[in-house]
N, C-alpha and C positions, 0 to 999 in steps of 0.2 A: 136290416142294417143300413144306415145312411151311407150313400156313396162317398168315397174319398177323393174321386177325381171325375173329370168330365166324361171319360169313357164309361165309367161305372154308372154315371147318371143316365146314360142312354137306355139302361135297362129298367128305368122307372116307367110307370104308367104314363101315358101321354098327358093326362091332366096334372099328374104330380110333377112331371118335368117342366111343363109350361108354367106352372104356378111356383116353381122353385127359382132360386137365384142363379142356377147353372147357366141358362142361356145368356143372361145378362153378364155374368162373370166371363163367359166364353167370348162374347163380343168385346168386352173391355180388354181381355187378354190379347185378342187378335188385333184390335185397334192399336194397342201399345206395341205389338210386334211390328205392325206396319210403320209406325213412327220410328221405332228403334232401328229397324232394318234400313229404311230409307236414309235416316241420319247417318248410320254407319257407312252406307255406300258413299254418301257425299264427303264425309270427313275423312274416312280411311282412303277413299279414292284420291282426294286432294293431297293427303300426306304421301301416298305412294307416288303420284306423278311428280310432286315437288322433290321427293327424295331421290327418284331416279334421275331427275334433271340436274340435281346438285350432288351426285354421288361422289365426285372428285373432291369435295370439300367436306369439312366436319359437319356442317349443318345438314347435308344430305344424309349422312350416316345416322345422325340423330333422328331425322324424320323417318327413315326406314325402320329404325328401332322402335319408334313410336307406333308405326303401322303394325309391326309384329305384335307389340304388346297391347294394341287396342282390343284384341280379343279378350284379354283379361278383364277389362272394364265391361265389355259387352256381356260376358258370361256372368259377372257379378250382378248386373242388372237383371239378366235373364233368370238367375236363381231366385231373386226376390220376386219377379213377376209370376213365376210358376205357382206361387201360393194362391193365385186367383183360381186356378183350375186343378190344383193337386194339393191335397192336404199333407202329403208326405214331403218333408223338407229335403231339398237337394243339397247335400253337404258340399262344402268347399274343400277339395283335396289338396290345395296348395300347402306347402310346408312353410314353417317359419324360417326366415333367412338365418343362415348360420352366423353371419356378421351383420352388425348394425350399419345403417347408412344406405344411401341410394345404390352404391356399387354392389353391396352385398345382396340387396333386393333384386337387382337386375341379374346378377350371376345366378342366383337361385331360380328365378323365374325362367330364364332361358334354358336352364338344364332340365326343367321339368317336362315330362311328356304332356301333362294336362295343358300347359301353355299353348302347345302347338295344336292340340285338339280344339282349344278355345278359339284359336285363330281360324281353324277350318270351319268352326261353327259360325263365327262372325262373317266369314266369306259366304257361306250358304244363306245366312240371314240377309246379307246385302244383295245377293244376286238372285235368290229364288224365293225365300220364305216371305219376304215383306210384301211383294206384290200379290202373292196368293192370299195372304192375310187381308190385304186391302180389298181384293176382289170379293172375298166372303163378307167382309163388313159392308161393302157397298150393296151386295145382293141382299143381305139380311136386314139392313137398317135404312140406308140412303135410298135405295130403289123403292121400297114400300112407301117411304115418306114422300118421294117424288110423285109416285102414282096417286097416292091419297090426296096430295095437294094440287094435282093437275088442274082441277076446275078453277083454281085461283089464278092460274096464269095461261090457261088455254080457253079461248072465248068462242071459237068457231065450231066446236065439236057438237054433234047431236046430243040431245038430253040423255038418251040411253047410254051413249059412250061415257058421258060425264058421270052418270050415276054408277056405272060399272067401275070406272077408275076410282071414284071416291070410296066405294065399299069393297073394292078388290085388294087394296093395299094391306089392310090388317090380316086377312087370311093368308096372304103370301108371306107376311112377316112371321106368322105362326108356323107355317110350313118350313121356313128357313131356319127355325130354331134348332131343328135336328141336324142339318148339315153343318151349321155353325158350331154347335156343341161337339159334333163328331170331329171336325177339323181341328178345333182347339185341343181336344183330347189327344188326337194323333200327333199334333204339333208338339204338345208337351211331352209325349212319349218319346218322340225323336230327340227332343232336347235332352231329356234324361239319359237316353242311350249314348249321346255324345259327351255330355258333361259330367256324368256320374263318375265317382271314383272307380278306378280299375285296381286289379290286384297288384299291378306294378306300383301304383301310387301308394297303396297301403304298405307294400314292402319297403318303398323308399322312406315312408314316414317311420316305419319300424326301425330301419337302419339308422335314421336320424335320432330316434329316441334312444337306441342302444348306444350310439356315439355320445349323446348328451349324458347318459348315465355314466359312461366310461370317463368322460371329462370331469363330472362331479366327483366320481370316485378318486380320480387322480388328484383333484383339488383337495379333497378331504385327507388323502394320504399325505400330501405335502404339509397340510396344516398339522396333522398328527406328528409328523417328524419334527416340525418346528416346536411343538409343545414338548415333545420328548427331549429335544436338545436343550430347550430353556430350563426344563426341570433338572436335567442331568448336570448341566453346566452352572446352574444358578442355585436353586433351593437345595439340591442334594449336596453340593459342595459346602454350602453354609452349614448344613446339619452335621456334616463330617467335621468341619472346623469347630462347631459348637461342642460336639462330643469329645474332641481332643482337648479343648480348653477345660471342659468339666473334668476330664480325666486328670489333667495336670493340677486342677484345683483340688481334686480328691487326694492327690499325693501330698499336697502341701498342707492340707487341713489335718490336724491331729485326730487320731481315731476316736478319742473320747470327746471331742469338741461338739457343742450343740449343733453346729452347721453340717457336720459330717453326714448324717443320714439324709439330709435334704440335698446335699451335693450328689450323693450316690443315687438318690431317686431321680434327680434331674438328669443324670447321665443315662440311667436306664430308659427314661422317657425319650431322650434324644435318640438312643439306639432304636427304640421301638418305632419312633416316627421315621427314622431313616429306612428301616425295613419296610414299613408301609409305603413310603415314597418309592422305593425300588420296585415294589410290586405294582404300584400304579404306573410307573414308567414302563415296566414290562408289558402291562396291558394296553398302554397307549401305542407304543411301537418299540419292540425289543431291540436294544442296541446290538445284541449278538446277531440278529438277523441281518442288519445292515453291514456289520463288520465281517461276519464269517459265513453267512448263507443259511439256507433252509435246513441242511442236515444238522448243523450245530444248534440252531434254534429249536429243532425238534428234540434233540438230546436235552436241552435246557428245560423244555416243558415236561418231558418225561421224568426228569430227575425230581421235579417238584410235584408229580402227580400222586394222588392218594392211592391209586391202583398201580401195581407194578406193570411197566410197559416194556414190551420188546420192540426194538427198532431195527428196521431193515431199510435204510435210506441209501440208494445208490444213484448219486447225481454227479457225473464227472465234471460238470461245469456249473457256473452261476447262472441261474435263470433270470428272465426279466423281472424287475422289481415288483410290478403289479401281481405277477404270478406267485412269487415267493410270499408276498404279504397275504394274498388270498389263501394260499395253502397253509400258511402258518396259523391263521385264525380259524381255519377249518379244523386243524389238529387241536388247537386250544379248546374250542367249543365242544368238539366231539369227546375229548377226554374229560372235560368238565361234566358232560352228560353221563359218561360212563360212571364217574364217581358219585354223581347225585342220584341217578335213576336206575342203573342197570343191576346193581348188586353183583357185579362181576368180580372174579378173583384175579383175572389178568386181562390185559389189553395188548394190542399189537398195532404198530404203525409201519406201513411200508410205502415207499415212494420211489419211483423210477421214471425215466424218460423213454418214451417209445413212439416212433413215427411222428416226432415233432409235438408230442403232447406229454404233459406231466400226468402220470397216473398215481393217484394217492388213495390208499385204503386205510381206514381205521376200523378195527374190529374188536369185539370183546366177547367173553363167554358168559354174559349175564342172562337175565331172564327174558330179554327181547320185548316185543310189543311196543316199540317206540312209535309214537304218533306225532307227526309234525304239527298237528293242530292243537297240541296240549301245552304249547309254550316252551318247547324244548330248544328253541332257537334254530331249528333246522330250516324253517322257511327263510329266515334271515340269511343263513348260510347259502341256501340255494340262490337267493337274489344276489348275494355278493359274488358267487361263482359265475352267475349268468352275466354279470357286468363285464367280466374279462373273457366272455365267449365260451365258458366251460359249462359242464353239466354235473349235477349231483344226483346220485341214485341211493336209495335207502332200502336195505333188506333187513327186516327185524321181525321174524315170525315169533309167535308166543312160545316161550321156552328157550329162545335164543338159537344161535348166536345173532348178534347185530353187526351189520357191515355198512359203513358209509363209504361209498365209492365215488371218487371225484376225478374228472378228466378236464384238463385245462390246456388249450393251445399255448405253446411256449416257444414258437419259432421266433428268433430274434431278428 
């Protein structure tokens, strides 16, 4: 198998290593490291000295801030350079700023652990790594070239010494291929150890993703409430008015008139449209949930369920809105699954608050065997519950019963 990095290349046969690109890639990597480290030393050193000298003014603070954040740029260049001697990409663990603009970027970067590790790496590169890289490059390339070309600028040496220098440079360069490749591999391994993502970085990204999902869920819920309000106050009221006018028209039209059946049919259609609109509004965001809370909303859902539902909802207070909305839709989806798939004769919903968590159970006496992968909506419910920091567990052995158990933090 082909080696994926410079250290693995050292296990190749000598002829294979010397005929491969690994020695040249290693020298290029080290030469770039020498340039990057020396440049970092000059630029960051100048910024640090100027910042300390001007600490009492705003410019000095800006220069010190630039010194701290210089590690971010150095690390970005280093991650790109590592591809010369390591085929495995070194990922960037930085998070996307929570707020747009320069201030949001600065705030996010200064709070990240990886930023300070990058500053430490830039310090090592400026004080230690670069001159070691330069020493290896000089020994592997410049010194053999100088020895081989010595006859061109040294005139007074004996012929034997001249011949020895002329033909001794290439073998020395060949021998230096091994230490150059080894140091490049070790250097890249140390770089990876310092700059690679840590578990804390992954946890921070996970927290940010969770917060982002929560913000999206809140935004969607606000939009759902707006749609519900517009439908309730707009289209529904117009349909009610239309139905009333048709009823008045029906009273004024004689029973035997040709228009009478058409007016009656139009009123029936208006009533049917009003019923469907109310069902749609209930699916978008039930008004009873907003006005009276989760217990009343569960009663409302149970009253329209195709399967008889027993309710035991003991909630002495109103819960946070995201918790109530999530629990409501869990009940709606779970009871819909009971009616469609379970063959149950009865279902039960229980909800109570314990130790700062809402505990919600939906159970039925059906045939069981519920599978989240068969499009029952359970995966979507689990995702919805996870957004508010809760958990969903399913117990559905073949033969029943089925239990959907949900716990959601509800500390206000």
